MDAnalysis code that builds the backbone (N, CA, C; Angstrom):
import MDAnalysis as mda
import numpy as np

u = mda.Universe.empty(696, n_residues=232, atom_resindex=np.repeat(np.arange(232), 3), trajectory=True)
u.add_TopologyAttr("name", ["N", "CA", "C"] * 232)
u.add_TopologyAttr("resid", np.arange(1, 233))
u.add_TopologyAttr("resname", ["MET", "ASN", "SER", "SER", "CYS", "VAL", "LYS", "CYS", "LEU", "LYS", "GLN", "MET", "VAL", "VAL", "SER", "LEU", "HIS", "PHE", "LEU", "CYS", "TRP", "LEU", "CYS", "GLY", "ALA", "PHE", "VAL", "VAL", "ALA", "LEU", "GLY", "GLU", "PHE", "GLN", "MET", "MET", "HIS", "SER", "ARG", "PHE", "ALA", "SER", "LEU", "ILE", "THR", "THR", "PHE", "TRP", "PRO", "ILE", "TYR", "PRO", "ALA", "ASN", "THR", "ILE", "ILE", "VAL", "THR", "GLY", "THR", "ILE", "VAL", "THR", "CYS", "VAL", "CYS", "TYR", "LEU", "GLY", "VAL", "LEU", "GLY", "GLY", "MET", "LYS", "GLU", "ASN", "ARG", "CYS", "MET", "LEU", "ILE", "SER", "PHE", "PHE", "VAL", "LEU", "LEU", "PHE", "ILE", "LEU", "MET", "LEU", "VAL", "GLU", "LEU", "ALA", "MET", "ALA", "CYS", "VAL", "PHE", "PHE", "VAL", "TYR", "SER", "ARG", "GLU", "ILE", "GLY", "THR", "TYR", "PHE", "GLU", "GLU", "ASP", "LEU", "THR", "LEU", "SER", "LEU", "GLU", "ILE", "TYR", "ARG", "GLN", "SER", "SER", "PRO", "GLY", "GLY", "ASN", "HIS", "THR", "ILE", "LYS", "ASP", "ASP", "PHE", "ASP", "THR", "VAL", "GLN", "HIS", "LEU", "PHE", "LYS", "CYS", "CYS", "GLY", "VAL", "HIS", "SER", "VAL", "ALA", "ASP", "TRP", "LYS", "GLY", "ASN", "VAL", "PRO", "VAL", "SER", "CYS", "CYS", "SER", "LEU", "ASP", "PRO", "CYS", "ASN", "VAL", "ALA", "GLY", "GLN", "LEU", "ASN", "TRP", "GLU", "GLU", "GLY", "CYS", "MET", "VAL", "LYS", "LEU", "ARG", "ASP", "TRP", "PHE", "ALA", "ARG", "ASN", "TYR", "LEU", "SER", "THR", "ALA", "SER", "GLY", "VAL", "VAL", "THR", "MET", "PHE", "LEU", "ILE", "GLN", "PHE", "ALA", "CYS", "LEU", "SER", "ILE", "THR", "ILE", "PRO", "LEU", "PHE", "CYS", "HIS", "LEU", "SER", "ARG", "ARG", "GLY", "LEU", "GLY", "TYR", "GLN"])
u.atoms.positions = np.array([
    [28.537, 25.707, -19.165],
    [28.618, 24.273, -18.926],
    [29.090, 23.590, -20.212],
    [30.215, 22.884, -20.141],
    [30.745, 22.249, -21.348],
    [29.945, 21.007, -21.726],
    [30.261, 20.475, -22.903],
    [29.477, 19.372, -23.452],
    [29.577, 18.105, -22.617],
    [30.764, 17.849, -22.037],
    [30.929, 16.641, -21.220],
    [30.070, 16.713, -19.958],
    [29.996, 17.901, -19.347],
    [29.150, 18.069, -18.159],
    [27.674, 17.917, -18.509],
    [27.297, 18.477, -19.647],
    [25.909, 18.359, -20.080],
    [25.552, 16.898, -20.334],
    [26.459, 16.183, -20.979],
    [26.210, 14.772, -21.268],
    [26.088, 13.957, -19.986],
    [26.983, 14.248, -19.030],
    [26.935, 13.557, -17.741],
    [25.636, 13.873, -17.001],
    [25.242, 15.154, -17.035],
    [24.009, 15.575, -16.373],
    [22.797, 14.896, -17.009],
    [22.791, 14.834, -18.327],
    [21.693, 14.184, -19.033],
    [21.600, 12.709, -18.655],
    [22.746, 12.038, -18.575],
    [22.745, 10.627, -18.202],
    [22.236, 10.426, -16.776],
    [22.608, 11.343, -15.885],
    [22.126, 11.250, -14.508],
    [20.617, 11.449, -14.442],
    [20.114, 12.415, -15.210],
    [18.670, 12.676, -15.239],
    [17.919, 11.448, -15.729],
    [18.371, 10.903, -16.863],
    [17.695, 9.732, -17.429],
    [17.775, 8.546, -16.472],
    [18.942, 8.344, -15.867],
    [19.128, 7.192, -14.967],
    [18.245, 7.314, -13.730],
    [18.233, 8.494, -13.116],
    [17.411, 8.686, -11.923],
    [15.928, 8.572, -12.236],
    [15.512, 9.148, -13.355],
    [14.104, 9.064, -13.728],
    [13.713, 7.623, -14.034],
    [14.621, 6.889, -14.656],
    [14.332, 5.483, -14.939],
    [14.267, 4.678, -13.645],
    [15.144, 4.998, -12.679],
    [15.083, 4.341, -11.381],
    [13.756, 4.630, -10.697],
    [13.311, 5.875, -10.783],
    [12.015, 6.253, -10.215],
    [10.892, 5.479, -10.896],
    [10.990, 5.316, -12.219],
    [9.989, 4.552, -12.964],
    [9.969, 3.092, -12.515],
    [11.158, 2.508, -12.318],
    [11.230, 1.132, -11.843],
    [10.616, 0.989, -10.456],
    [10.862, 1.967, -9.591],
    [10.284, 1.929, -8.246],
    [8.756, 1.966, -8.315],
    [8.226, 2.816, -9.197],
    [6.784, 2.884, -9.361],
    [6.207, 1.564, -9.851],
    [6.889, 0.942, -10.823],
    [6.425, -0.344, -11.344],
    [6.488, -1.425, -10.260],
    [7.556, -1.401, -9.451],
    [7.675, -2.374, -8.362],
    [6.578, -2.178, -7.328],
    [6.258, -0.933, -7.022],
    [5.203, -0.635, -6.050],
    [3.852, -1.144, -6.547],
    [3.579, -0.955, -7.834],
    [2.324, -1.468, -8.402],
    [2.263, -2.991, -8.271],
    [3.372, -3.665, -8.598],
    [3.413, -5.129, -8.496],
    [3.224, -5.588, -7.049],
    [3.840, -4.860, -6.098],
    [3.691, -5.200, -4.688],
    [2.243, -5.029, -4.236],
    [1.604, -3.947, -4.686],
    [0.207, -3.720, -4.339],
    [-0.703, -4.803, -4.887],
    [-0.451, -5.220, -6.136],
    [-1.242, -6.293, -6.731],
    [-1.038, -7.599, -5.962],
    [0.201, -7.870, -5.544],
    [0.484, -9.077, -4.767],
    [-0.278, -9.060, -3.442],
    [-0.242, -7.907, -2.753],
    [-0.965, -7.794, -1.492],
    [-2.464, -7.933, -1.701],
    [-2.975, -7.375, -2.794],
    [-4.395, -7.443, -3.067],
    [-4.848, -8.893, -3.282],
    [-4.027, -9.666, -4.007],
    [-4.400, -11.042, -4.311],
    [-4.285, -11.942, -3.085],
    [-3.335, -11.649, -2.185],
    [-3.088, -12.527, -1.061],
    [-3.706, -12.033, 0.246],
    [-4.398, -10.903, 0.205],
    [-5.046, -10.395, 1.406],
    [-6.512, -10.799, 1.387],
    [-6.934, -11.507, 2.410],
    [-8.299, -11.999, 2.468],
    [-9.081, -11.322, 3.584],
    [-8.648, -10.130, 4.038],
    [-9.247, -9.557, 5.233],
    [-10.034, -8.272, 4.953],
    [-10.133, -7.889, 3.684],
    [-10.720, -6.594, 3.363],
    [-12.180, -6.499, 3.778],
    [-12.934, -7.590, 3.657],
    [-14.358, -7.544, 3.978],
    [-14.604, -7.415, 5.477],
    [-13.591, -7.720, 6.302],
    [-13.748, -7.654, 7.754],
    [-13.434, -6.278, 8.306],
    [-12.534, -5.546, 7.645],
    [-12.079, -4.239, 8.142],
    [-12.542, -3.177, 7.145],
    [-13.821, -2.902, 7.121],
    [-14.383, -1.997, 6.115],
    [-14.018, -0.544, 6.360],
    [-13.740, -0.168, 7.608],
    [-13.410, 1.229, 7.909],
    [-12.138, 1.661, 7.198],
    [-11.172, 0.755, 7.037],
    [-9.875, 1.091, 6.468],
    [-9.809, 0.903, 4.960],
    [-10.908, 0.456, 4.340],
    [-10.828, 0.138, 2.925],
    [-10.369, 1.313, 2.058],
    [-10.830, 2.566, 2.286],
    [-10.367, 3.658, 1.418],
    [-8.867, 3.881, 1.455],
    [-8.208, 3.583, 2.572],
    [-6.752, 3.779, 2.657],
    [-6.059, 2.451, 2.936],
    [-6.668, 1.370, 2.465],
    [-6.044, 0.055, 2.611],
    [-4.671, 0.085, 1.943],
    [-3.616, -0.458, 2.605],
    [-2.261, -0.347, 2.043],
    [-2.142, -0.786, 0.596],
    [-2.792, -1.895, 0.231],
    [-2.685, -2.387, -1.149],
    [-3.272, -1.380, -2.130],
    [-4.439, -0.829, -1.797],
    [-5.051, 0.172, -2.680],
    [-4.165, 1.397, -2.814],
    [-3.635, 1.846, -1.687],
    [-2.838, 3.067, -1.674],
    [-1.591, 2.946, -2.535],
    [-0.866, 1.838, -2.386],
    [0.390, 1.739, -3.126],
    [0.162, 1.447, -4.607],
    [-0.967, 0.811, -4.947],
    [-1.265, 0.599, -6.365],
    [-1.525, 1.927, -7.057],
    [-2.353, 2.767, -6.446],
    [-2.659, 4.073, -7.037],
    [-1.405, 4.937, -7.106],
    [-0.654, 4.979, -5.995],
    [0.555, 5.794, -5.966],
    [1.580, 5.306, -6.989],
    [1.789, 3.995, -7.040],
    [2.764, 3.440, -7.978],
    [2.399, 3.684, -9.424],
    [1.102, 3.615, -9.743],
    [0.659, 3.863, -11.114],
    [0.935, 5.299, -11.538],
    [0.621, 6.232, -10.652],
    [0.857, 7.650, -10.971],
    [2.350, 7.929, -11.104],
    [3.145, 7.395, -10.182],
    [4.602, 7.597, -10.231],
    [5.182, 7.036, -11.523],
    [4.722, 5.863, -11.940],
    [5.218, 5.246, -13.167],
    [4.951, 6.129, -14.380],
    [3.740, 6.667, -14.461],
    [3.394, 7.523, -15.606],
    [4.201, 8.822, -15.605],
    [4.320, 9.442, -14.422],
    [5.032, 10.714, -14.326],
    [6.522, 10.524, -14.628],
    [7.124, 9.472, -14.084],
    [8.556, 9.249, -14.299],
    [8.861, 8.851, -15.742],
    [7.913, 8.210, -16.401],
    [8.105, 7.901, -17.817],
    [8.204, 9.192, -18.622],
    [7.404, 10.184, -18.227],
    [7.495, 11.491, -18.868],
    [8.863, 12.110, -18.631],
    [9.394, 11.935, -17.418],
    [10.714, 12.464, -17.115],
    [11.817, 11.773, -17.896],
    [11.701, 10.451, -18.073],
    [12.699, 9.715, -18.862],
    [12.716, 10.219, -20.303],
    [11.536, 10.378, -20.906],
    [11.459, 10.871, -22.277],
    [12.001, 12.293, -22.390],
    [11.656, 13.132, -21.404],
    [12.135, 14.503, -21.424],
    [13.637, 14.595, -21.338],
    [14.247, 13.734, -20.515],
    [15.700, 13.738, -20.403],
    [16.378, 13.221, -21.656],
    [15.830, 12.183, -22.250],
    [16.443, 11.610, -23.448],
    [16.339, 12.557, -24.645],
    [15.182, 13.205, -24.779],
    [14.959, 14.093, -25.927],
    [15.390, 15.534, -25.649],
    [15.809, 15.810, -24.399],
    [16.171, 17.165, -23.985],
    [15.035, 18.134, -24.296],
    [13.851, 17.732, -23.899],
    [12.645, 18.505, -24.188],
    [12.233, 19.273, -22.939],
    [12.288, 20.602, -23.013],
    [11.963, 21.430, -21.852],
    [10.504, 21.280, -21.436],
    [9.617, 21.134, -22.409],
    [8.199, 21.006, -22.097],
    [7.939, 19.752, -21.251],
    [8.532, 18.641, -21.648],
    [8.385, 17.404, -20.882],
    [9.026, 17.519, -19.503],
    [10.195, 18.156, -19.443],
    [10.897, 18.269, -18.170],
    [10.131, 19.136, -17.179],
    [9.599, 20.258, -17.648],
    [8.857, 21.128, -16.724],
    [7.537, 20.489, -16.317],
    [6.913, 19.745, -17.244],
    [5.680, 19.019, -16.902],
    [5.973, 17.944, -15.862],
    [7.093, 17.244, -16.061],
    [7.512, 16.233, -15.086],
    [7.756, 16.871, -13.730],
    [8.454, 18.001, -13.714],
    [8.780, 18.680, -12.461],
    [7.512, 19.073, -11.705],
    [6.570, 19.689, -12.392],
    [5.332, 20.158, -11.745],
    [4.507, 18.978, -11.233],
    [4.332, 17.966, -12.074],
    [3.519, 16.817, -11.680],
    [4.138, 16.061, -10.515],
    [5.463, 15.890, -10.551],
    [6.123, 15.164, -9.473],
    [6.102, 15.972, -8.174],
    [6.213, 17.285, -8.281],
    [6.133, 18.131, -7.087],
    [4.749, 18.007, -6.444],
    [3.697, 18.032, -7.262],
    [2.336, 17.866, -6.737],
    [2.175, 16.489, -6.104],
    [2.733, 15.467, -6.775],
    [2.637, 14.109, -6.245],
    [3.341, 13.989, -4.895],
    [4.469, 14.655, -4.740],
    [5.179, 14.610, -3.465],
    [4.359, 15.268, -2.353],
    [3.648, 16.341, -2.679],
    [2.761, 16.968, -1.688],
    [1.643, 16.016, -1.283],
    [1.096, 15.295, -2.270],
    [0.045, 14.322, -1.976],
    [0.579, 13.205, -1.085],
    [1.798, 12.755, -1.340],
    [2.397, 11.705, -0.517],
    [2.592, 12.174, 0.917],
    [2.973, 13.433, 1.096],
    [3.085, 13.976, 2.450],
    [1.729, 13.990, 3.145],
    [0.685, 14.348, 2.395],
    [-0.665, 14.339, 2.957],
    [-1.090, 12.918, 3.342],
    [-0.733, 11.949, 2.482],
    [-1.037, 10.551, 2.783],
    [-0.324, 10.104, 4.058],
    [0.917, 10.521, 4.223],
    [1.659, 10.151, 5.424],
    [0.972, 10.689, 6.679],
    [0.440, 11.912, 6.583],
    [-0.299, 12.493, 7.717],
    [-1.563, 11.699, 8.014],
    [-2.264, 11.270, 6.955],
    [-3.473, 10.461, 7.138],
    [-3.133, 9.138, 7.811],
    [-2.054, 8.487, 7.369],
    [-1.626, 7.237, 7.986],
    [-1.336, 7.440, 9.471],
    [-0.674, 8.565, 9.782],
    [-0.321, 8.830, 11.172],
    [-1.569, 9.012, 12.027],
    [-2.552, 9.746, 11.524],
    [-3.789, 9.981, 12.270],
    [-4.544, 8.671, 12.482],
    [-4.670, 7.867, 11.426],
    [-5.411, 6.615, 11.520],
    [-4.712, 5.604, 12.413],
    [-3.392, 5.655, 12.452],
    [-2.660, 4.662, 13.247],
    [-2.982, 4.777, 14.728],
    [-3.343, 5.970, 15.202],
    [-3.669, 6.148, 16.611],
    [-5.078, 5.660, 16.939],
    [-5.924, 5.504, 15.924],
    [-7.295, 5.037, 16.131],
    [-7.494, 3.604, 15.660],
    [-6.422, 2.942, 15.284],
    [-6.543, 1.648, 14.634],
    [-7.182, 0.600, 15.543],
    [-6.891, 0.641, 16.842],
    [-7.453, -0.344, 17.755],
    [-8.958, -0.260, 17.847],
    [-9.503, 0.954, 17.940],
    [-10.949, 1.145, 18.030],
    [-11.657, 0.651, 16.783],
    [-11.124, 1.014, 15.612],
    [-11.741, 0.603, 14.355],
    [-11.712, -0.916, 14.186],
    [-10.610, -1.538, 14.561],
    [-10.504, -2.984, 14.413],
    [-11.524, -3.695, 15.290],
    [-11.673, -3.259, 16.516],
    [-12.622, -3.910, 17.427],
    [-14.050, -3.783, 16.914],
    [-14.427, -2.591, 16.442],
    [-15.784, -2.373, 15.953],
    [-16.056, -3.201, 14.697],
    [-15.123, -3.179, 13.742],
    [-15.337, -3.889, 12.478],
    [-15.353, -5.400, 12.669],
    [-14.419, -5.928, 13.466],
    [-14.376, -7.365, 13.682],
    [-15.601, -7.857, 14.449],
    [-16.056, -7.075, 15.432],
    [-17.254, -7.459, 16.185],
    [-18.473, -7.506, 15.273],
    [-18.605, -6.510, 14.402],
    [-19.719, -6.499, 13.456],
    [-19.639, -7.684, 12.496],
    [-18.442, -7.987, 11.994],
    [-18.277, -9.117, 11.070],
    [-18.611, -10.435, 11.756],
    [-18.203, -10.570, 13.031],
    [-18.499, -11.803, 13.757],
    [-19.999, -11.980, 13.950],
    [-20.710, -10.888, 14.275],
    [-22.159, -10.977, 14.456],
    [-22.852, -11.333, 13.142],
    [-22.378, -10.775, 12.036],
    [-22.951, -11.131, 10.734],
    [-22.737, -12.615, 10.456],
    [-21.533, -13.100, 10.772],
    [-21.203, -14.519, 10.587],
    [-22.170, -15.379, 11.406],
    [-22.345, -15.042, 12.697],
    [-23.169, -15.849, 13.591],
    [-24.626, -15.889, 13.162],
    [-25.129, -14.760, 12.682],
    [-26.552, -14.659, 12.376],
    [-26.894, -15.043, 10.936],
    [-25.892, -15.354, 10.144],
    [-26.139, -15.681, 8.743],
    [-26.614, -17.122, 8.597],
    [-27.400, -17.350, 7.557],
    [-27.824, -18.704, 7.226],
    [-26.643, -19.484, 6.658],
    [-26.719, -20.805, 6.616],
    [-25.593, -21.599, 6.091],
    [-25.145, -21.204, 4.688],
    [-26.044, -20.688, 3.864],
    [-25.673, -20.331, 2.499],
    [-25.453, -18.852, 2.277],
    [-25.441, -18.045, 3.353],
    [-25.337, -16.592, 3.191],
    [-24.000, -16.025, 3.615],
    [-23.696, -14.839, 3.096],
    [-22.488, -14.080, 3.460],
    [-21.207, -14.922, 3.350],
    [-21.018, -15.526, 2.193],
    [-19.856, -16.394, 1.996],
    [-18.547, -15.636, 2.141],
    [-18.490, -14.375, 1.667],
    [-17.233, -13.626, 1.704],
    [-16.757, -13.388, 3.125],
    [-17.656, -12.896, 3.970],
    [-17.291, -12.628, 5.363],
    [-16.937, -13.929, 6.086],
    [-17.707, -14.966, 5.828],
    [-17.426, -16.253, 6.481],
    [-16.058, -16.787, 6.068],
    [-15.796, -16.780, 4.772],
    [-14.509, -17.291, 4.287],
    [-13.348, -16.471, 4.827],
    [-13.501, -15.131, 4.853],
    [-12.420, -14.273, 5.344],
    [-12.184, -14.473, 6.838],
    [-13.276, -14.578, 7.604],
    [-13.114, -14.777, 9.046],
    [-12.484, -16.137, 9.325],
    [-12.916, -17.168, 8.586],
    [-12.305, -18.489, 8.755],
    [-10.821, -18.463, 8.404],
    [-10.469, -17.708, 7.344],
    [-9.068, -17.605, 6.938],
    [-8.228, -16.938, 8.017],
    [-8.759, -15.855, 8.603],
    [-8.052, -15.149, 9.680],
    [-7.820, -16.076, 10.866],
    [-8.866, -16.783, 11.281],
    [-8.734, -17.648, 12.455],
    [-7.768, -18.802, 12.197],
    [-7.760, -19.305, 10.975],
    [-6.860, -20.417, 10.657],
    [-5.405, -19.958, 10.555],
    [-5.171, -18.830, 9.871],
    [-3.807, -18.356, 9.649],
    [-3.161, -17.826, 10.923],
    [-3.934, -17.066, 11.717],
    [-3.375, -16.428, 12.903],
    [-3.547, -17.267, 14.166],
    [-4.193, -18.445, 14.038],
    [-4.385, -19.349, 15.169],
    [-5.062, -18.638, 16.326],
    [-6.227, -18.081, 16.022],
    [-6.990, -17.335, 17.002],
    [-8.466, -17.683, 16.842],
    [-9.290, -17.151, 17.734],
    [-10.714, -17.472, 17.687],
    [-11.522, -16.313, 18.245],
    [-12.502, -15.840, 17.467],
    [-13.332, -14.727, 17.905],
    [-12.592, -13.405, 17.846],
    [-13.207, -12.390, 18.447],
    [-12.585, -11.069, 18.474],
    [-11.647, -10.948, 19.666],
    [-12.178, -11.227, 20.872],
    [-11.349, -11.169, 22.077],
    [-10.976, -12.557, 22.579],
    [-11.879, -13.529, 22.378],
    [-11.631, -14.899, 22.809],
    [-12.664, -15.807, 22.166],
    [-12.529, -17.096, 22.418],
    [-13.467, -18.071, 21.862],
    [-14.880, -17.846, 22.386],
    [-15.017, -17.177, 23.543],
    [-16.338, -16.935, 24.124],
    [-17.205, -16.035, 23.253],
    [-16.596, -15.277, 22.345],
    [-17.376, -14.396, 21.478],
    [-18.355, -15.162, 20.588],
    [-18.080, -16.432, 20.321],
    [-18.964, -17.227, 19.449],
    [-20.174, -17.758, 20.193],
    [-20.186, -17.610, 21.519],
    [-21.346, -17.990, 22.347],
    [-21.773, -19.433, 22.101],
    [-20.786, -20.304, 22.049],
    [-21.061, -21.732, 21.932],
    [-21.129, -22.254, 20.511],
    [-21.380, -21.383, 19.536],
    [-21.479, -21.822, 18.138],
    [-20.143, -21.580, 17.435],
    [-19.115, -22.341, 17.828],
    [-17.746, -22.108, 17.372],
    [-17.519, -22.780, 16.017],
    [-17.021, -22.040, 15.024],
    [-16.762, -22.650, 13.710],
    [-15.544, -23.568, 13.745],
    [-15.444, -24.409, 12.748],
    [-14.347, -25.375, 12.677],
    [-12.996, -24.672, 12.525],
    [-12.988, -23.467, 11.949],
    [-11.724, -22.748, 11.736],
    [-11.033, -22.373, 13.034],
    [-11.746, -22.457, 14.166],
    [-11.132, -22.167, 15.465],
    [-10.396, -23.371, 16.041],
    [-10.575, -24.515, 15.436],
    [-10.004, -25.753, 15.977],
    [-8.476, -25.698, 15.945],
    [-7.856, -26.102, 17.049],
    [-6.398, -26.065, 17.155],
    [-5.750, -27.380, 16.745],
    [-6.553, -28.368, 16.388],
    [-6.023, -29.664, 15.982],
    [-6.069, -29.813, 14.468],
    [-5.175, -30.628, 13.934],
    [-5.148, -30.885, 12.494],
    [-4.777, -32.351, 12.257],
    [-5.744, -33.189, 11.794],
    [-7.131, -32.836, 11.445],
    [-7.976, -32.602, 12.688],
    [-9.072, -31.922, 12.492],
    [-9.893, -31.510, 13.618],
    [-11.025, -32.499, 13.858],
    [-11.233, -32.838, 15.119],
    [-12.368, -33.663, 15.509],
    [-13.528, -32.740, 15.843],
    [-14.435, -32.579, 14.898],
    [-15.518, -31.607, 15.056],
    [-16.378, -31.907, 16.267],
    [-16.533, -33.157, 16.600],
    [-17.419, -33.519, 17.705],
    [-16.915, -32.989, 19.045],
    [-15.615, -32.959, 19.224],
    [-15.075, -32.470, 20.494],
    [-13.827, -31.660, 20.262],
    [-13.923, -30.632, 19.439],
    [-12.744, -29.902, 19.001],
    [-12.155, -29.030, 20.101],
    [-10.834, -28.940, 20.104],
    [-10.132, -28.013, 20.984],
    [-9.870, -26.738, 20.195],
    [-10.225, -25.592, 20.772],
    [-10.180, -24.323, 20.051],
    [-9.063, -23.429, 20.553],
    [-8.613, -22.531, 19.662],
    [-7.676, -21.488, 20.073],
    [-8.393, -20.567, 21.059],
    [-7.722, -20.193, 22.117],
    [-8.348, -19.364, 23.149],
    [-8.134, -17.871, 22.902],
    [-7.051, -17.516, 22.242],
    [-6.726, -16.100, 22.039],
    [-7.581, -15.494, 20.931],
    [-8.026, -14.251, 21.123],
    [-8.823, -13.562, 20.117],
    [-7.990, -13.083, 18.941],
    [-8.688, -12.725, 17.857],
    [-7.998, -12.338, 16.614],
    [-7.708, -10.840, 16.518],
    [-8.338, -10.033, 17.379],
    [-8.209, -8.593, 17.204],
    [-6.760, -8.129, 17.324],
    [-6.057, -8.577, 18.356],
    [-4.686, -8.131, 18.590],
    [-3.773, -8.607, 17.467],
    [-3.922, -9.864, 17.065],
    [-3.045, -10.423, 16.028],
    [-3.274, -9.757, 14.677],
    [-4.542, -9.541, 14.327],
    [-4.831, -8.926, 13.041],
    [-4.443, -7.446, 13.042],
    [-4.613, -6.792, 14.183],
    [-4.217, -5.386, 14.293],
    [-2.702, -5.241, 14.143],
    [-1.947, -6.149, 14.763],
    [-0.490, -6.097, 14.638],
    [-0.059, -6.357, 13.198],
    [-0.730, -7.306, 12.532],
    [-0.410, -7.579, 11.123],
    [-0.685, -6.355, 10.260],
    [-1.812, -5.715, 10.514],
    [-2.172, -4.539, 9.735],
    [-1.193, -3.397, 9.996],
    [-0.771, -3.247, 11.248],
    [0.186, -2.193, 11.588],
    [1.523, -2.418, 10.893],
    [1.954, -3.686, 10.793],
    [3.206, -3.980, 10.093],
    [3.085, -3.630, 8.612],
    [1.920, -3.883, 8.021],
    [1.706, -3.505, 6.628],
    [1.742, -1.997, 6.458],
    [1.179, -1.263, 7.420],
    [1.248, 0.193, 7.368],
    [2.678, 0.668, 7.476],
    [3.473, 0.003, 8.328],
    [4.868, 0.399, 8.499],
    [5.656, 0.174, 7.212],
    [5.442, -0.985, 6.569],
    [6.144, -1.256, 5.315],
    [5.704, -0.294, 4.221],
    [4.410, 0.045, 4.208],
    [3.922, 1.010, 3.224],
    [4.549, 2.375, 3.455],
    [4.610, 2.798, 4.723],
    [5.206, 4.091, 5.046],
    [6.685, 4.119, 4.668],
    [7.394, 3.016, 4.908],
    [8.816, 2.956, 4.550],
    [8.998, 3.071, 3.040],
    [8.120, 2.403, 2.286],
    [8.182, 2.509, 0.829],
    [7.901, 3.912, 0.334],
    [6.941, 4.586, 0.964],
    [6.614, 5.954, 0.569],
    [7.786, 6.888, 0.845],
    [8.450, 6.703, 2.003],
    [9.601, 7.549, 2.340],
    [10.738, 7.326, 1.348],
    [11.014, 6.045, 1.014],
    [12.073, 5.749, 0.056],
    [11.780, 6.369, -1.304],
    [10.551, 6.223, -1.761],
    [10.175, 6.795, -3.052],
    [10.228, 8.319, -3.007],
    [9.869, 8.904, -1.871],
    [9.921, 10.353, -1.711],
    [11.349, 10.853, -1.880],
    [12.320, 10.150, -1.287],
    [13.724, 10.559, -1.402],
    [14.216, 10.461, -2.846],
    [13.835, 9.386, -3.534],
    [14.227, 9.240, -4.942],
    [13.602, 10.342, -5.784],
    [12.347, 10.655, -5.512],
    [11.668, 11.721, -6.256],
    [12.312, 13.074, -6.001],
    [12.721, 13.306, -4.760],
    [13.392, 14.571, -4.446],
    [14.705, 14.683, -5.217],
    [15.447, 13.563, -5.310],
    [16.691, 13.564, -6.092],
    [16.393, 13.837, -7.565],
    [15.297, 13.273, -8.074],
    [14.914, 13.506, -9.471],
    [14.618, 14.986, -9.720],
    [13.882, 15.597, -8.794],
    [13.580, 17.024, -8.945],
    [14.849, 17.864, -8.910],
    [15.743, 17.529, -7.994],
    [16.968, 18.322, -7.837],
    [17.857, 18.254, -9.070],
    [17.938, 17.082, -9.703],
    [18.823, 16.921, -10.855],
    [18.178, 17.425, -12.138],
    [16.837, 17.555, -12.123],
    [16.143, 18.042, -13.321],
    [16.350, 19.542, -13.516],
    [16.440, 20.294, -12.426],
    [16.530, 21.761, -12.504],
    [17.763, 22.222, -13.291],
    [18.987, 21.699, -13.004],
    [20.155, 22.169, -13.781],
    [20.035, 21.901, -15.276],
    [19.504, 20.731, -15.653],
    [19.362, 20.425, -17.075],
    [18.344, 21.349, -17.737],
    [17.253, 21.609, -17.048],
    [16.239, 22.510, -17.605],
    [16.800, 23.926, -17.764],
    [17.550, 24.385, -16.760],
    [18.145, 25.724, -16.843],
    [19.143, 25.817, -17.996],
    [19.939, 24.763, -18.190],
    [20.898, 24.749, -19.297],
    [20.174, 24.831, -20.641],
    [19.121, 24.051, -20.801],
    [18.363, 24.078, -22.050],
    [17.692, 25.431, -22.261],
    [17.251, 26.053, -21.187],
    [16.603, 27.366, -21.304],
    [17.600, 28.434, -21.737],
    [18.801, 28.401, -21.150],
    [19.809, 29.398, -21.528],
    [20.233, 29.261, -22.982],
    [20.265, 28.018, -23.464],
    [20.662, 27.776, -24.848],
    [19.503, 27.923, -25.824],
    [18.294, 28.126, -25.288],
    [17.125, 28.220, -26.170],
    [16.761, 26.913, -26.818],
    [17.126, 25.786, -26.155],
    [16.851, 24.454, -26.714],
    [15.690, 23.817, -25.947],
    [15.207, 22.742, -26.522],
    [14.274, 21.907, -25.755],
    [12.852, 21.944, -26.208],
    [12.492, 22.721, -27.212],
    [11.113, 22.718, -27.692],
    [10.984, 22.147, -29.080],
    [12.079, 21.638, -29.629],
    [11.991, 21.106, -30.997],
    [11.339, 19.728, -30.972],
])
């Protein structure tokens, strides 16, 4: 392999690894944005371990660190860094495949979990004292206001004690308020499913970029190995 090919290969390695690093940083920022603007976590406790915001923050952080190692390895032509990058990124890709399988399994049970969690949250809301369980109350009120819905299946779930957040008028006449009739379960489930879809699309895109990074790293590592370079 002549010097011009090696130089071109090195530039491709550094560029792809840097692109992968940027993707990881963007994913972390997206996860933080979702975390700050999502007010529904306390209502859907079953999904908290694989909540989309949590998942992409952890994944993006790991990808950023691993790809930074790849960028340094490509720039310094360091075989140790390149092989470490290759192994770590390969393991990370296996983990991402496992995550995709988990998402697929959970997506088929999402309706059952949503109904159970929302029903429990509504009962806690109803039975709480005026000064208790502020988080659940605020989150449930936010859901009903944003999605223009009331209760889990319908306004009847509140059994006559309907909160102001169900009011369909603005400003609302509390004395004789008109309420949204549609329940929140379907709307919130659809919103959550769309977030899962966007998360899955991001994981697939990052997976393809990572695969390209692995493929382009091998020729450079082999060249450095044949020349006995890369450990200085």
